BALOBA-987279 format. One record per atom (N, C-alpha, C): x, y, z; residue in three letters. Coordinates in steps of 0.001 Angstrom, whole numbers, plus 500000, padded with zeros to 6 digits. Each point is the difference from the previous one (the first is absolute). Example, Ala and Ser with C-alpha at 12.3 -4.5 7.8 and 13.67 -1.06 7.14 Angstrom:
# BALOBA-987279
513190494310507800ALA
499110501190500000ALA
500900501200500000ALA
499650501050499280SER
500820501190500060SER
499230501090500730SER
This chain:
# BALOBA-987279
063813906962280077MET
501113499682500981MET
500676499145498706MET
501366499663499972SER
500787499183498907SER
499613498158500643SER
500096499472499176SER
499900498528500253SER
501186499614500216SER
501250500883500081THR
501150499254500576THR
500084500236501997THR
499305500986499912LYS
500232500400501647LYS
498653498856501003LYS
500451499738500523ARG
499254499332501077ARG
498919500548500784ARG
498683499536500301PRO
498921500710500387PRO
500272500632501373PRO
499759500542500575GLY
500144500854501349GLY
501620500509500430GLY
500595500048498789ARG
501351500309500225ARG
500362501198499200ARG
500096501408500491LEU
500170500986499366LEU
501150500394500123LEU
500990500771499529ARG
501110500504500264ARG
499716501249500921ARG
501130500393501087PRO
499490501086500561PRO
500481501245499178PRO
499504501205500068GLU
499879501434499485GLU
501562500161499420GLU
500114500272498721GLY
501488500381499569GLY
500838498801499305GLY
499412499310500410ARG
500428498730499377ARG
499603499190498601ARG
499051500794499225GLU
499350499285498872GLU
501353500392499137GLU
500017498636499075GLY
501024499648498858GLY
501104499595500684GLY
500244499592501387LYS
501099499533500353LYS
499845498445500464LYS
501320499576499924VAL
499805498645500219VAL
501021499890501601VAL
499632499111500747ARG
500693499226501081ARG
501218499064499746ARG
501073500526500291LYS
501336499040499934LYS
500422499879501461LYS
500674499322500292GLU
500943499084501250GLU
501259499882499675GLU
501091500555500627PHE
501460499791499515PHE
500827500692501529PHE
501078499098499830TRP
501073500461500769TRP
501169501418499961TRP
500075500721500767LEU
500805501088499269LEU
500834500159501491LEU
501367500429499700ASP
500646500246501037ASP
499890501440500436ASP
499733499962501554PRO
499370500902500619PRO
501365501247499484PRO
501142500122500549LYS
500735501224499835LYS
500052500226498565LYS
500111499237498708ALA
499528500790498865ALA
498998500568499588ALA
498751499499500662LEU
498401501028500205LEU
500417501113500472LEU
500553499731501163LYS
499829501497500854LYS
501260501064499316LYS
500552499474499510ARG
501105500916499126ARG
499459500339498720ARG
499032499295499445ALA
499094500566498808ALA
499058500834500219ALA
499343499874501271GLN
499059500847500620GLN
500364501103500342GLN
501475500163500661ALA
500295501354500004ALA
500757500731498794ALA
500386499386499216VAL
500515500896498683VAL
498841500484499441VAL
498937498864499867LEU
498632500832499353LEU
499083500754500385LEU
500299500222501365GLY
499096500480500935GLY
498711499857500310GLY
499584498529500058ALA
498885499140499992ALA
499648500099501741ALA
498862499722499853THR
499728499805501704THR
499437498514499994THR
499657499205499162THR
499668498851500396THR
501153499220499337THR
500360498749500194GLU
500454498956499380GLU
499264499821498275GLU
498471499864500174ARG
499250499734498758ARG
500390500901499227ARG
499902501273500123GLU
500294501596499717GLU
501518499976499363GLU
501070499302500415THR
501154499796499621THR
499997499227498891THR
499357498826500218VAL
499964499127499044VAL
500003500365498637VAL
498408500653500069GLU
499227500191498996GLU
500857501245499207GLU
500703501112500987ARG
500858500771499324ARG
501247499526499316ARG
500424498936500380ALA
501102499343499576ALA
499995499444498492ALA
498549499359499818ILE
499645499389499217ILE
499663500952498871ILE
499407500920500121ASP
499729501427499269ASP
501154500393499313ASP
501175500147500720LEU
501301500369500016LEU
500669499282498879LEU
499582498814499910VAL
501056499016498986VAL
499288500183498635VAL
498315500034500164ALA
499525499770498649ALA
500348501839499364ALA
500075500683500625PHE
500488501762499546PHE
501370499795499307PHE
500792499052500829ARG
501692500113499616ARG
499943499176498603ARG
498869498965500099ALA
500263499144498294ALA
499072501473499067ALA
499396500753500386GLU
499151500703499106GLU
500954500802499430GLU
501095500601501227LEU
501001501299499546LEU
500926499184499238LEU
500486498542499829THR
501060499526499507THR
499664500129498406THR
498507499603499792ARG
499519499726498886ARG
500013501486499008ARG
499514500839501013GLY
500279501347499521GLY
501751500574499582GLY
500409499727500536VAL
501692500349500050VAL
500381499255498387VAL
499785498630500348GLN
500028499279498463GLN
499832500782498931GLN
498743500091500572ALA
499360500741498360ALA
500369501388499388ALA
500537500659501348LEU
500652501323499659LEU
501278499600499526LEU
500929499693499893ALA
501065499307500047ALA
500337499527498474ALA
498858499611499426GLY
500196499859498280GLY
499477501282499264GLY
499551501144500906LEU
499969501268498951LEU
500745500556499735LEU
500385500509498975ALA
500630501252499298ALA
499982501560500456ALA
500498500244500720LEU
499991501423500530LEU
500502501036499073LEU
499593501413499925ALA
500386500839498706ALA
500345500872500925ALA
500993500747500201ARG
500417501500500438ARG
499081501097499645ARG
499464500722500636ARG
499265501233499405ARG
501094501347500236ARG
499963500678499189SER
500828501577500229SER
499456500991500602SER
């Protein structure tokens, strides 16, 4: 067990490597996002949204890298 964990306090199954956060969200926005993402829980909604933001950043970097390439036509 890591020295950062308190003795006797184990995380429930499936939460390894995750941190607990508490914040206020607009319930209407959360429900809209949940419907769009097809998530079954609010937590899944937030996790999918965070993953999508990270993926968008990766796509943006990829598009920027491609924009600098000179392409030649094949005949």
